[in-house]
N, C-alpha and C positions, 0 to 999 in steps of 0.2 A: 295448687289442690295435693292437699298428703296423698303420697304412693298406698297404693294399698298393697297387704299382705298377701299373695298367692296360697302360703304354707304357713303356720304356725311354727313356733320355736322349739325345737324338741324339748321334752322331759321327760328323760331318764327314770328321775329318781319317781315323779309323780306317776308311772307307768309301773314301777315295779314296787314301789312301797304304797302306793295308792293314795287320795285325795284326804283322807281322812285320819292320816299321819301326820301329814302336813299342818291340819286343821285342828287335831288334839293333844301339839306340844306345849309344855309348859314353855312359861316365859321368867321362870327362874334362872338364873347361871346356872354354868354346868360345863363337864365337857363331855365330846361326842366320839365317838369309835367307828368309821367309816369299814367296813369288813364287805368281802368277796365272796363267789358262792362255794367257798370251802371255808370260811370262816378265820380266814384270814384277813388281820386290822392292817386295812392300805393305809389310813390316815387318823391321825385325833386329835381333833382340834378342842378349843375351850371359847365361852360365849359367855356377855353378859346377860343374854337374854338369850335362849336356846329358840324358841319360835322363829326370831327376827333372825337369825346366820343361821338358820336350818332352811330358811325359806327362801335364802337369798339362791340356796343348790338350785332351785326347781327347775330354771330356765336355762338350758345347755346353749346357747347358739354359738355355733363353730367360729362367729365370724366377731368375735365378743368376748372370747374369754382364750385363755393361753390353751394350747394343745394340753399338757402336762394336765391342767385341772378338767380338758374336756376327759382324758383319758381314765380319770380316777371317775367320775360319774357315769362314765360308762362300763364301768368294772360293779360298781358299787350294789352289793343284793343286801343288805341289811345295815343297820344303825343304831346303835348301842349309848343309850344316854347315861348318865349320872349327874343326878343332881346337886347342886352345893350349895354352901349360905350363903355364900357370897362371892364376888368374881375374885377376888384374893384367894378363898380355899382353890376356887375353879382352877386359875393359874398355876398354883402349888400342885395337884393332882394332873394336869397335862404335862406336867413337866416331869412328875414322875412314871407316869405312863409313856413317853417317848421315852425314855431312860432304858423302860423295863423292855418295851414293844418294839422298838425301831422301826415304825411303820415304814416301806417302802416312800408313798410321796410326800411323805414331811423330810424337811431341808436341813435343819437347825432343832439342836434339844434332841438329837438323839444318843451322842455321846458325853459324857460326863468331862470337863474340864478337868486338870488338875487343881488339887484345894491350894488356894492361898493364904497368905497369914501376911496381917500388916503389922507392921515391925515400924518400932521407934526407941530413941534416944537419946541425950544430950552430950555431947562432947565437945571436944575445943574449935571443932571447926563450925558446930551448930544444934540445928536441930535437925535430925535425920531419920526420914521418912521414908519408909519402902514397901514394896512390896516383894514377896517371896513366896515360892513353892515349896518350901519347906518351913520348920521351926528356926530361928535362929539361936545366935550361938545366946548364954548367958548373959550378958551385957548390955540385952535390947528385952523392951518389953514387948510381948508381941500381943493379937487378937485373930482369932480363925477357928477354924478357916470362917475365910469371905465365900458372900454368896455371888454369883455372876454378876455380872455391872461392878465389882469391886476398883477396876481401873478407875472409872467414871468420878466415885465416889472418894478414891484417891486422889487425884487431881483439882477436885473443887475441894477437898480438905486443905489440900497445902498449899492454894491460891488463899484460902481465910485465913489463915493460919500466918501466910505471909505478910497477909497485913494486917493482920491483929497483933503483929509483934511492930508492923514498921505503920503507925498511924500517922505520924507524921510526912511519909511518903505518898505519892500518887498510885495507882495499883496498877499502872500503865507503867508503872516503874519495876515491877516483876523482871524475874528472870528472863533472857531470852527464849520466845517459844512458850513460855506458860499461859499464855492469854488465850493460845489456841490451842491448848490441851497437849501442846509438844512435852511432855515433861519424861514418858517412860515411866519406868516402874520404882524410881528413885528420888527423892526430893530434897535437897538441902537449904534451911535456910539460915543465913545467918546471923547470929548473936553478935553485939557487942556490948560495954558495957549500961547501954540507955536501956535495953531492952532484958538482958539476962535475969529479972526479979521476972519480967511477965513470961519467958518460959517457963517456969512454973506452975506459973497459974495456967499456962496453956495446957500443960500435961494435964495438971488434975480436971480439966475441963472436957480434955480429950476422953479420960477416962470413963468419966459421965458420959459424957457423949455416946458410948462404945456399949455402955447399959440400957441403951435407947431413952437416955434426958435430952434431949433433943432441945427444947425450949431454956435449960439452963447455959447449953454451948450457944445457939441460939443469941439471948441475952447478952451474951460475953463479946463476940465478934460486933454486934451492934453496939455496946455500949464505947468499943472502941473504935468503931470505923465512921459513927454518925458523923461527925465532926469536922472529920478532914474531909468523905466523900461528895462530890460531884454526884448531879443527879445520874448520870451514864453509868458512873462509879458504882453507885448503891444498886443499880439496875443490876450488874454483873455480879456483884455479891449476893444479893436475891436469889438469883438465879442459881448459884454453888449452893446457898443454905435450901433450898428447893430440890436440889439433886440430892445432897445428903438426906430430908426431909423423906423424897422419893423410894432409896436403896433401905432403907433405916425400917420402913414400911410393908418392903417387897417381901413376899413370905420365900420361908427356906423351903426348897423345893424335894423335900424329903418325905417320905411317909408318915410325919411325926405333926400331921396337920389336920385339926379338927375341920369336919364341913361339906364331906361327901358322902351323898348317899346312892347306893345304884339301882337304876331301873334301867330294862331291856326292851327298848324297842322296836317290832319287828310289824309295822304296819300298823302298830297303837298299841300290841300288848305291852305288857310292863309285869315285872315281879319285885316283888317287894324285899329283894338283899337290902345289907347295907354296909357299910367300912366304919371302922373306928381309928379315929389316928391321933395322937397327942399330938401335946404344946411342944412349939421350937423356940427357939431363945430367939428374939426380936431382931437382935443383928446378925446374926450367923454366926456366932460362936461365943468365946470366952477369954475373958483376958486373963493371960499369966505373965505375973510379974519376974521380970529379968533382975541380976544381980544389979544392977545400975539405972541409969533411966532408961 
């Protein structure tokens, strides 16, 4: 026999904002700002569906949610909404607000990481592919500044280029640690007489990739590796291509993205203000040509 509840779970936001607030929430993507009684922003979040996301805050059972979360819900006096055209625009707007407001209850995204640049060149030792926090010397080509998550992009790119330049070898012949992501911020791919010509093509495909031409790069990787790989190796390759694709499609977290208007909800009221943002480069930076490779 199911146990009967003598007392219902606490609902501090429903008591404070009213049931109509939750009933009238939009189902669109957007960001929400939770404020206290002094109008200080306590927390910023983003949602693919604002109604579904905020409805999850209605019940505050102290036995089921962290104490930090519970303290937040007990402190909220008002929630502002900013509706966005899509989830990517919401993510970019959230990132912008986190950096500018630094809310107390947000743990990630409130401080900007130092800018990173992707640098590459071919020399006697092979193809050198690395991340730096400053632009390199003139004998490197560079792209940047990069977006957040560029370390995973760098690792996936290094593995793909290695295999494309060594198509007759197994993906599991990668340098020690590479298959598990232990590359650090610098990867060197050895070149021989057999793959030196392919390195020139690889650099050309890399430049196209950083301009957002993913299919041009992916097609070359697949052509170079399809015949050599077994199903497991091809699955690893496709995961790396997916990492590249996700990174390139990730919005740049600055105030240069279209897509978010503003609506302030306090128990259901809204204003009609809006923000306008410009477009940002797809891959988060520009290619700078160096004196050499």
